[in-house]
C-alpha positions in Angstrom: 161.5 107.7 -157.2 164.0 107.5 -154.2 163.7 104.2 -151.9 163.1 104.3 -148.5 166.5 103.1 -147.5 167.7 106.5 -149.3 165.2 109.0 -147.9 165.8 107.5 -144.4 169.8 108.5 -144.8 168.9 111.8 -146.2 166.2 112.9 -143.5 168.1 111.1 -140.4 166.4 110.7 -137.7 168.7 112.5 -135.8 170.5 114.8 -138.0 170.3 115.2 -141.9 172.6 114.2 -144.8 173.2 117.9 -145.6 171.8 121.2 -144.5 168.0 122.1 -144.1 167.8 123.9 -147.3 169.3 120.9 -148.9 167.1 118.0 -147.3 163.8 120.0 -147.0 163.0 119.2 -150.5 162.9 115.4 -150.1 160.4 115.8 -147.0 157.2 115.4 -148.9 158.5 112.7 -151.1 159.1 110.6 -147.5 155.7 111.4 -146.5 154.1 110.2 -150.0 156.5 107.0 -149.7 155.0 106.3 -145.9 151.6 106.6 -147.1 151.8 104.5 -150.3 154.1 101.9 -149.0 152.5 100.5 -145.7 155.1 97.4 -145.9 158.1 99.9 -145.7 156.6 102.8 -143.9 157.8 102.1 -140.4 161.2 102.4 -141.7 161.0 106.1 -142.4 158.8 107.1 -139.6 161.5 107.7 -137.3 163.4 109.7 -139.8 160.3 112.1 -140.7 159.5 112.5 -136.9 162.9 113.4 -136.4 163.7 115.9 -139.2 159.8 117.8 -138.7 160.7 118.0 -135.0 164.3 119.4 -135.5 163.7 121.9 -138.0 160.3 122.8 -136.7 161.0 126.6 -136.5 162.7 126.2 -140.2 159.2 124.6 -141.3 157.2 127.0 -139.9 158.9 130.0 -141.2 158.6 128.6 -144.5 155.1 128.3 -144.1 155.3 124.5 -144.2 152.5 122.3 -142.9 154.7 119.1 -142.6 153.8 118.7 -138.9 150.1 118.6 -139.7 150.8 115.6 -141.9 152.0 113.5 -138.6 148.5 113.8 -137.8 147.0 113.0 -141.1 149.0 109.9 -141.0 147.9 108.8 -137.5 144.2 109.4 -138.8 144.7 107.9 -142.0 146.1 104.4 -140.4 143.1 104.4 -137.9 140.4 105.0 -140.5 139.6 101.0 -140.1 140.2 98.3 -137.6 141.2 94.9 -139.7 142.8 92.0 -137.7 144.7 89.8 -139.2 144.3 86.0 -137.8 146.8 83.2 -138.4 145.7 79.6 -137.5 147.6 77.2 -135.7 148.8 75.5 -139.2 150.1 79.1 -140.4 151.8 79.4 -136.8 153.4 75.9 -137.1 154.5 76.6 -140.6 156.4 79.8 -139.2 157.8 77.7 -136.5 155.8 78.6 -133.7 153.7 76.6 -131.3 151.0 79.1 -130.5 147.6 78.0 -131.1 147.2 81.5 -133.0 148.3 84.9 -133.9 146.0 88.0 -133.8 147.9 91.5 -134.9 146.5 94.5 -136.9 149.2 95.6 -139.7 148.8 99.4 -138.7 149.2 99.0 -135.1 153.2 98.8 -135.4 153.1 102.2 -137.5 150.8 104.1 -135.0 152.5 103.1 -132.1 156.2 103.7 -133.6 155.0 107.1 -134.9 153.2 108.0 -131.4 156.9 106.8 -129.9 158.9 109.0 -132.3 156.7 111.9 -131.7 157.1 111.4 -128.0 160.7 111.0 -128.1 161.4 114.3 -130.1 158.8 116.1 -128.0 158.6 118.9 -130.2 155.2 117.9 -131.9 154.2 115.8 -128.3 150.5 117.8 -128.7 149.9 115.8 -131.9 150.3 112.4 -130.0 148.1 113.5 -127.2 145.4 115.0 -129.4 145.6 111.6 -131.4 145.2 109.4 -128.2 142.5 111.6 -126.9 140.4 111.5 -130.5 140.2 107.7 -129.8 139.6 108.0 -126.1 136.7 110.3 -126.8 135.4 108.2 -129.6 131.5 109.6 -128.9 130.5 106.0 -129.5 132.3 105.3 -132.9 133.3 101.8 -132.8 136.4 102.2 -135.1 138.0 104.9 -132.8 137.1 103.0 -129.7 138.5 99.7 -130.8 141.7 101.6 -131.8 141.7 103.0 -128.3 141.5 99.4 -127.0 144.5 98.3 -129.2 146.4 101.5 -127.7 145.5 100.6 -124.4 146.3 96.9 -124.8 150.1 97.8 -126.2 150.3 100.1 -123.1 149.2 97.5 -120.7 150.8 94.4 -122.3 153.4 95.4 -124.8 157.0 94.8 -124.1 157.8 98.8 -124.5 154.8 100.9 -123.6 155.0 104.3 -124.8 157.2 106.3 -121.9 154.8 109.1 -121.3 153.2 109.9 -118.0 150.0 111.2 -119.9 149.8 108.1 -122.2 150.3 105.6 -119.5 147.4 107.0 -117.4 144.8 106.6 -119.9 144.4 103.1 -120.0 144.3 103.0 -116.0 141.3 104.9 -115.9 138.6 101.7 -115.8 136.0 103.8 -117.1 137.4 104.4 -120.6 138.3 101.0 -121.4 134.8 100.1 -120.4 133.1 103.0 -122.4 135.2 102.0 -125.4 133.9 98.1 -125.1 130.7 99.3 -125.3 131.1 101.2 -128.4 132.6 98.1 -129.9 130.2 95.6 -128.7 127.6 97.5 -130.3 129.0 96.8 -133.5 128.3 93.1 -134.1 130.5 92.9 -137.3 133.8 94.0 -135.4 133.5 91.6 -132.7 132.4 88.3 -135.1 135.1 89.5 -137.6 137.9 88.8 -134.9 136.7 86.8 -132.2 139.8 85.6 -130.7 141.6 89.1 -130.6 138.5 90.3 -129.1 138.3 87.9 -126.5 141.9 88.6 -125.4 141.5 92.1 -125.2 138.2 92.1 -123.2 139.8 89.5 -120.9 142.7 91.7 -120.6 140.5 94.6 -119.2 138.2 92.2 -117.1 135.5 92.9 -119.5 132.9 91.1 -121.4 131.7 91.8 -124.6 128.0 90.8 -124.2 127.8 92.7 -120.7 130.4 95.4 -121.6 
């Protein structure tokens, strides 16, 4: 089993360590590695997205469906919504003065993959369709929650994804409000991560009880 370091070196992201024919064999291994090893997955996403984008025509000619696996990864990472809460004591032990920290382990993977897809452009439709699936959540609280997390990144993140369509989604106030109502309808989501949701609803000037 090759390590993520070896797979990243083989695949790119801006050019493989060999010809398409020599390196494409390792692409399914890289996808499997990303799905099975979340801890190091983010180290491989740019290489995989880069290879799938640069060699899109070759993969299509070979009948490979690797581009569809990018979509599968995004939906795999967003199938649940679990916020990690670190207390003041845990933050102090880490050398921070912050009163707490809330974060989603999969959020970085999703944002990084979306950024890479947009950067390489070839499969931009996958990124847009994924975000649309979150925005048009049809009341599904998990998808609505991920839409609000995506919107939070676009509004509050240090490096929002630089694509006009993805920038425009969160600026329509109706979309965060609709997502907030779907989240508020699931008490488990709110009670499991009260400080996270307090911050998100404050960011969009919404309140769970009135959303």
